[in-house]
Each structure stands twice: as C-alpha cells, then as structure tokens.
N, C-alpha and C positions, 0 to 999 in steps of 0.2 A: 522485162527487164529479168534476165536471169539472176539468181542468187550464186556468189561465189566461194560461199563456203557451206560444205556439208557435214553437220556433225558426225552423225553417223560414218561417214569412211573414212572422215580422218583418224576417226578412233579407233577403226580395226587394224591401222597401220603402226597405230604404237608400239613398240617391243614392249615385253616386258622385262620385268616389273615394273607397275603401276604406285602412286603411293597417291595419297586423299590428301590434298592441302589446302583446307578452306582459308578464303581470304576472304575481309571484310571490307567493303566501299561504300561510299558516304554516298554515290547515287547507283541507285538501279541498275542490275547488269542485264546486258544483252544474252541471248542465247549463246551465241558464240565465245563472248568473254566469259560466261557460266562457264561453258563446258574446259577451256581452256584454263580455268584458274584451279577449276577441279580435280583436274587429272596431269598430273606434268609425266613425260619420258624419262628412262634413264635414268632412272632413282627406284629405290627399293619402298614395300610398304612397310608404313607405318604400323608398329606395335601388333602387325602379322602375325600368323606364328611359322608364312617361311613362304617365298616364294609362289608355292603353290596354293595355297588359300582361296577358294572361291571368293570373289566378290559381289554383294548382295548391292545390288541396283533398289532404289525405293521407289519401286511401281510393284505394284500387286494388280493380281488379276485373276478375277470374281467371274468363275463360267460355272453354271450345272450344279451350283451349290458352292462348290470347292473354290478354296483362295489360295493364289498357289502367286508367289515372287520371282521374278526374274534374277538369275544368276548368272556373271560372266565367270570363267573360270580361267580364261587367259587365253583359250581358243576355240571358244561357242559358246553360244547363248543360251542359255536350257530353264525350266520352268523346274523349279524346288514348291514343293506342300510348305505349307505356315509350320508343321510341326518337323521341318528339316529335314523329311525323308522326300528325293526325286520322285515326281508323280511317273515318272518311264520308268524307274529300278524300283522292282519289289522282291525280293526276294525270299521274306520269308513266307512261310503257306497261311499264318495267322493273319500276319499285314495283307496280304492279297487278298483271303475270304473276307477281313471286314474292310476293305476297298469294294471288294465287290458288291457287298451287302448295301454298302451307303451307297456305289452308284447306283445298284436298284431300284435304293430305295428314293434319291434324288429324279431318278426317271419316273416312278411312280407317280412322284408329288410333282411332277412338272409337268405331268399328262393327265392331271386331277384337279390340279390347284391352281390359280392365274395367277400372277407375277404380283401385281397390288392389288391388293385386297385388304382387309381388316384386320384384327388379330384374332376377333371371334369367328373368322370363316371355317379353319378345318376343323372346330368342335362341330357349327355346325353340319359340317357334311359327315364327319360320324353321325350323327343323329338320324342323316339322311340317309345314310347307309343301312340303319337298321331300321326305319321307316321302309323305305324301298322293297328291301330283301323279301320281309313281309309279307307287303301288300303284292308284290307278282306274285307270289307264293299264292298266297289264298289267290285272283283272278285264277290262275290257272286250275285250282282244285276246282273253284265254284263252276269254269267254263267246260270242265270235265264234267260235273256235273248236271249241266243244263244239257251237254250232250244226250247224257243218260237217258235224262227225262223225256229227251223225245225219239230217244231210237235209233241214233247215230251209227250204225253199224250193219241197217236193214236198208235193203236195196232201197226198197218205198216211200221210205219217208227221208230218203237225201232231201230230195225236190224242194216238198214242203219244209223242213227244217230249215234251206237256205234261203226260203224265201220271206218264212218267220224273222228268221236272223236279220234280214235286211230290212224289212220293216219297222222292228222293234228301235235297232241302235241307230239307222240312216235318217229313220222318222220320225218317231216317239221322241225318239231322245234328245237329236237335236233342236225339234221345235221347245221342247221342253227349258233346253239350255238357254236357247233367245231369250225366250220368257221371264226366266229367273235373273240372268247379265240385266236383260235390261228396267226391271222391279226394285234391285237393289245395288245398283251401279255406283251407286256415292260412298256406301258402306264398303265397297273394297277399297277406299283410300281411310276411312275414318275409324274404320273396327276389321283391321284389315289378319289379327291377329285371332279373333271370336271368331268372324266367320272363316276362316281358314279352318282352323280345326274343328267347328261345328260339323261345314263339311267334308273332314275327315273320319267325323262319328259316322254320319249319313254313308258314307261310300262304302263303311266296315257292315252298316247293317243293309246295304246292297249286297253285300257278300252273303252273308246271312240266307235272306230271300231266293237269292239263287241255290243255295245249297240244298235249301228247301222243295227245290221243284221237282228232288227224283220221287219224293216221300207224296206229294202233289202233282201226279202227271195230266189231270183232268182239267188244274188250274193253271196248266202250265204260261197261257197266253195271259193271265193277270200278273200272277210274279211276277213274269220275265217282263213284262210292260213295266210294272211299279222298277224293279231294280233297275232296269236301264237309264229309264228317267231320271234317279238317284244318281246315278254315277254319271249321268251326262250334265247335273248342275255339278255336282263333286270336281269334274275337269273343267268347267266354265270360269271355275272359282280359281282353281290352283292356273290357269292361265291366265286369269283374269288378274292376281296377284303375285307373279312372279317378276314382273318386269320392277317391282316397287320393292322387290326381296333382295333382288341379285343388285340392285341401284345402292341398296343399304351398305353392302360389301366393297361395290365398287371405289375404290380411293383416290383413285387418278383417272376419272372418265374413261373408264375400259370397260365398258357396260355389255359391249359387244365380247368381251370376250370371254368375261364371267357369263353370260348368257351363255356361248358354246360349249364352256368346261361343264355347267350345270347337265346342258342335254350328253355330254358325254356321261358325267355321272348316271344321271337316269338309267342311259343305256347297259350300262357295266355292272350296276346296280341291279336292274329288272333279272338283267340275267342271270346273275347269282340265284336268283327267286327261282327262277325256273328249272333250274338244276336242283337248288334244294324240293320244289316237288316231282322233278321228275325222280329224285333221289329216293323220296317217300314210297312214289308209286312204284317203283321199282321194287324195294322191299317188300311191299306189300302184293304183288302180283301174282301168289299164288296162293294167297286166303282172301278168296271171293267175299267173304261176310266182313272181314279186317278191312277190303278196300273201300267199301260200300257203307262202314263204319268211319274211316278215317278223317272225311272231311268233317264232321261232327265232334272230333277228340282234339286236331289240331287249330279249329278255327278260334276256340276262346284264346289259346296262346297265343297263335301269328296275330291276330287281333288285338289284342292286349298290345302285344310288342309293337306293332305298328300304330297304335296311337300314342304311345309311351314317348318312341321316336319322333313322333308330329311334336309333339305337345315340348320336349326337351328340344328340338331344332328349333323351332318358336324363340323359346325365350336367350337363345343367342341371336335371333335377329334382330338390331339397333335401328332402327328407322329414323331418320334425320326430317323427315317433313312435320309441321305442326299441324294439329289439330287440336281441340277444344280441350279433348282431356289432356294431350300432353302437352299443354299450353298452361292449363292451370294447374297442373302438378310442377312445372317452371317456376311462376309464378308466383304458386305455394310455398315453393320453397324459398323463394328469393327472399316474400317477407317473413320468412320464421325465422332462418338462417344466412341472410345475408348473401348468398352465392346462387349464380346460375347451375344446374347440373348438368352434367355428360348425358349423351343421349343413352350409354351405356344405364346410369344409375335410373335415368325417367323409366327404362326399359325394365328393369328391374321391380319398380315400384308402379309400373302400369300392370303389368302381368299380361294374363289373357282377359283377365276380365271375365269368365262361364259365366256369372251367376247375375251378371250386369249390378252390382255391389256400387261402385261411384256415383249410381246416382240415391241414394239412402244416405246419405253423410248429412249432414247435419245443416240446413240453408244453402240447399243446393244452387248452382249457376247454373241457368239456360239462356240461351242464344234464340233470340226468334221474334216471335210478336205476344201480343196479351193473349190469355184465354179466355174470352166472352162467355165461355160456356161458366164458367165461375166467377162470385163476387170481385173484381177488380177495387183493390184498396183506395183508401183516398193521397195515397202518398202517389201510387203511381198516376191519379188524375193530376195528380200538383207539379210531376216531373215532367209530364207531357206537356203542360201549360207554360213550363219555362224553355222547352228547346227553342233553342235559336238557331237562323242561318249557319250558323261559324261552329257548330257539333253535327260530326258525323258518329252520334249514338249518345244516346242517353242511358238509365239505370233507374229503374222501379222495381218495388214489390213484385211479385208472383204468387199468384195462389193457384194449386191444382189439387187436383181429387184425389184423397188418399184413402181408397177401399169407398164406401157406401156413403157413408156418412159423413166420414170426419173429411179438413182439409189439410193442405199442410202449405207451408208460405216457403218461400224462396227468391234467389236475386234474379233477375230480369234482363239482360242486355241485348236494348235493340240497337241494329243498326243500319246505318241511312246508305241508300243506294249512291255509291261511289266511294265508299268506305274502303282504305285500302286497306293492307295489311297490318301497318304500324298504327293504324285507328282501333281494329282487332285488339293488338297486343294490351294498348293503351287502357280501351276497355275493361279488358278481363282482370288487367290488376287493378286498374280500379276496383270492380266487381268483388274482388278475395280480397280486398284493402276491406271493403267493408262489411264482408263475413266474417272476418279475425274480431271487428268491432262488434259486432253483434252477437258472437258465440262467444265470446270475454263477459256479456251480461246477459246471458242467455236467460235468465231466470228475470229479467226485467218484461226482454221484449217476449217472451211466452205469454206473461201475467196481461200484453196490452192487446197483443195479434192473434194469439193461437186458439185464445178462449173466444175470439171474435168480438170483443170489446175495442170500440172506435178508439182512436188514438187520442191522446190526453194534447194536450198544445202543448205541452213541456217534452213530449216525446217526439211530436213533430218538428219543435227547434231543435232536440237532438239530431235526428235523419236530416234535415237541414244542414244541420255543421258537420254531418259526417261525410256528405256525401262531398261537402265542399272541401273537405281536409283532403281526403279519399282525391280528388280529383286531383287535388294539386300535389299529393303526394306521386298519382300515376305519371303526370305532364316532367316532373324532376326526375323521377328514374326509367322512364319510357324510355327515353332517346340512350340513356346508357345500356338498358338493356338489351335494346335492337343490335346496338353498335358489339355487343360482348359476345353473344348465342353466335355468330359466323364463325369467331375463334374456333369454339368448341364442336363445330361442325354441324351446327343448326343452319336448315333454310330456312332465310325469314322473311323470305319475297314474298310469299303464298301462305294461306290458313287453310288448310282442307277442315270445309263444312258441308254437313251432312244437308240433304233437302230440306228438312225443317228450319234448319239455321242459315239455310242461305236467301231467308227474307229477310226483306229488305223494305222501308218504311222512305216516302218523300216528303219531303219539306214542303208545304202551301207557306208563300208568304202573302196574306191576306193587306 
C-alpha cells in the first residue's frame, strides 16, 4: 500500500514566505498533521528579519567530529556549522586555516583513535607513543651493534651471520617464550600490570646485552642467545596481555576496532622510532668513534623514556575484571566508607605493586588451602569441623613463616568445588569484616596468638561470635554489592584467581 502524502515533496512546492505557527492538540499528531500545522503557505514569517532570513531546521548532523545544522534559505537546503558559518563558504584566511587544522586533527584522531572507548584511552595512547618510539629506536641501534659484532659487511661472514640469526631468534627465542607463557599463564590475568612492566624492564636489559656484543665479539653466541630469549619472553607477555588491555578501553563491544587501531598505532610509532635512529646515525656517520659510542650514550636516556612511558601508560589502564586483590580493595572500601569504588579508583589504589607490598599488610587474607608445614591454629580445626554441606567456603586462621624463626598470622578463605563468583565475593567480604574487627583489637589478639600462646576460652568464644556476626553481615550486604557493581562497570560473572588460589576442597558427608 503506497502512502498518499510525501512531506518533503509537498514542502518544496510551498511559495515564500513561510511562517512558523505551532498548534497544540490533545491527541498526538501524525507526521502529516505535524508538517501541515507547522508550515503554512502564503503568510509572512512571524518575528523574522525579512523574507530572505534562512530557516534553521531542528536537525543536527555530526560527521567527522563536526556538528552542522540543516538550513533552508527558501531555494535550497544547506548545512551550516553550529557557530553560524556555512560549512561550504569560508572566505576568511584565518578561518580557513583554522578549519584546515581542525579537519587534519580530526582526520588524525579518526585514524588512530576508535570511536567508542573510555575517556582514559587518549592519555594511554600518548604514553604509548613515548614508549614505542624510544623502544623502536633502541632496537634499531641494538641491531646495528650486533651486525658490527658479527662483521656484517664482510662477504665471508654473511652466510654464518644469517644462519646464526635464524637459530637464535626463531629457535631458542620461541622455545623460551612457550615455556614462559605456559609457566605463568594465570599471572597474566591476576597480576597483569606488574608482569607487563617487569617484562618491559627485562626487554630494556636485553637491549643492553645486545649493545655489548661489539665489545665482546668472542661471546657473541652467548650474549645474543640471552638477549633473544629475554626479548621473546617480553613479546609473549605483551601479546598475552594485549587483549585484556584493549578490552578495558572498549565500551561498546568494539574489541576488534580497538585492536586494529592498536596495530596502526604500533606501526606508526615504531616507524617514528626508526626515523629517530636513522637521524642519529646520519648525524654521526662522519665520526667513527662517535658512531661506536652512540649506543652507550643514548641507551640510558632512551631506556628511561621507554620505561617511563610504559609505567605511565599502565596507570591509565583500568581493568574491570575482578581478581583477589581488586576485590579486596572494593570490599575493604565498602566496609570502611560504605560505597563501591569505580574501576578508575581501584586502579589508582592498586597501582602496579612492583615490590609486592600488598602481602605485607596486617592480617593478610589468602585464598587457598591450609599450609601443613606450619602449625595449624586450634581455631582452624574448629572451623573445619563446623563446615556443613550447605557451605561453599569456610574461613579460618592462617599461619605462615616470616623469615626463618618467626611466624605470621592471617586469614584464610578456603573455597569448595562448585563455588561461584557470588560465593567468592561473599566469603571475601566476610574475611575483610573479620580482619577489620581483629585489627581494631590488635593488641589483644597479638598477646594471645602472635606470641604462640593457646587461645583462652574467652578468645575462642569471641572468635566464634565474630565469625557468626561477619557471616550475617556478608549475607546481608553481599547481594546488594553484586547488584551494584555491574552498574559501575565491574564484571561480576567471574573472579580471576591464580593457580594457588584455585585450589578447592570437596565436602565428604560421612
């Protein structure tokens, strides 16, 4: 069935001038009635400057970062910028130059930046530019140093150098990368920032080893092998963590676009580093001594800039996945302040933790199983005896060695097979509540436990009451937390745990 009314064709037949007369009706207007009541022919323009005044239509168009509005001047329809200047007419030189610069900037932004990403992505790309440029320049300088070490340029050494390069990079390097990624695969999820930065440090050290090959050509095989193994390990870490970093910036399920833009950024930034290294070689080509000393002069500066860019860039990566450390920060903040922090706030509190200081807090919380190598507290035995078939976790005291002679006490969360993410969140919330209560009475607990004295009956009763109160608190607040966290961007379907944290117990009903 064809429609008998075409608003656009009928409107273009109206003679000038028009008038804008809104009419209000009790029933919702249709498209045809709205168009007929808003524009009437053979009348003047109300409160208009004259018959030639253009009519701005209530339609905006956003394209390539520019915002324009449709305007009807009586004879044709055109797009006008929101600042009032026509997008197709720019007679002023300054305005034209500004428009050109804006267009170029928008074109560069569209080339490098995905359309739907978080607000921290641009800052991350800026630091990535610093990191990739100096890292690429260092690789070029190191490769030149290795070529000089094996005597590339002499006809007799070309075949052996090519064969040696093949064996080192494609053989030992790939094998080492496989062993490394297989051994610490779970750490890529639970300690992503720390592992990524530490491997970046190793990568810089591998460049230093390659720069030493011209000074020790007799040890070229050993030095080159070590350097390539470390570089392949760093590459394995970078590739393994890239998807998690890209996912943290994708806000509209556009992971493919973010990954594609990341490849474009890497290629362009690496080429800038290549240009920088070529420029340095060009400036020192007439001085053989300066060219030989150039790698050792620029290495400290370039390596420092590379690591600084990597560190600052990781600070802008706000991961939404839950790990034990991140979840502990969220739950502790909820208990102390009564609100759920955002991924950006948790990322700032989490940091990169290069020195592993999080395990040095008072009464640390651990997920796993009891350590039988140390003395098991009497309360732990009591907690295991009270476990029922309905429980998917239990909490007890934990003792582990600190140094050679002293022991350290903490809280252990043991998970049962089949425990879901909600059970882990509830159990960790209960553990954080217990820790807060113990820390508030740290002197009493230290006198009873840390000195190795068995708990009195009063302290045992206080522990039992504390466990019951904390469990009631966790059950009352756990569901509310789980419902509130997704609205802030947290992924609550899974909790990423390390290999030791994934150990589960099974309940046996005798």
